[in-house]
C-alpha positions, 0 to 999 in steps of 0.5 A: 414919630416913627412907623414900621418903615422907618430906620428908627423903628426897626433899630429900636426893635432890634435893640430891645432884644439881643436876637430878634428872630430864630437865626434860622434861615427862612424855609421858602428861600431853603427849598427853592434855592436848593434848586438853582445853581449857586451864583450872585444873590441880593437878600433884601431886607436881610435883618440879622442875616440868617438867610445871607449867612445860609446862602453864603454857606451854599456858595452863594455871593451875596449882597445883604440890604437892610435899614437897620444898622443894628441888624447888619452889625449882628449879621456881620458879626455872626458871619465873621464868627462862622469864619472867613469863607462865609463872612467874605462872601457877603457884603452888608449894605445899609439902605432904605429900599424906598430911597435906594438907588440900587440894585444894578439891573440885571446883576443878580442870579437870585433876588430874594425878599423874605417877609420885607414889609413893603410900603403900600404907596411904593410897593409896585415900583419896589416889585418892578426894581427888585424884578429889574435886578434879576439876571437873564436866566435868574430867580425872583423869590418874593415871600411874605405873610398872608393876609389870612394869618390875621385870623389865627393866633400867630401875632399878625399886623391887623392892618390889611393894607400891609398884605399883599398877593403873589398876583399883585407882584406878578401884575408888576412884571412883563409876563413875556419876560418870566416863567412862573414857577410858584404864584399863590399861598402855600400853608405850613405849620407854625407855633403861636405864643401858647405853644399851640400848632397852627396852620398859616399861610405864605404869600410865595411868588417865585419866577424866572427870567427868560434868557433871550 
């Protein structure tokens, strides 16, 4: 038996379709990363690599981490198709975030997690580990679906425990070390399976580690 935190679950989910996600970078990442100078980036739960590829195109050196080898292989293949300038900027790492001994502390200018499913029992410790990986002056960007989306016609997990708030992320950090840029829920438009335009919300936490 598998659950949605297991490697087997995600490998099978990716194998079920030639392309599981849109192939476009996540809009919150694009809007926020454009505001900072490219450097080193950690893409957590990178999936098929759309975010990692977009970051590499912007000049970032990216470490892309995911639990699914199927997704990682797709991402690496697509990066190679684009060209060596992009492919050589991305390291594809197969890790389960629950057991991964990384990332290295204070080693990335950007740590991005876009809609990564964090298990409830280890969520706070994962937030702290990702925050610890941000270099002085660097950015922590964690984005997730908001619980209010359950009330819309967009398909969402009905288990409320799967959702967290931006304040949950903030509470796991030492406030003296961070300057909060965004902490809340932001709305955007999406199209449901019947083709209807729906307003949904993202949980967005964006903070900069202070330089000391």
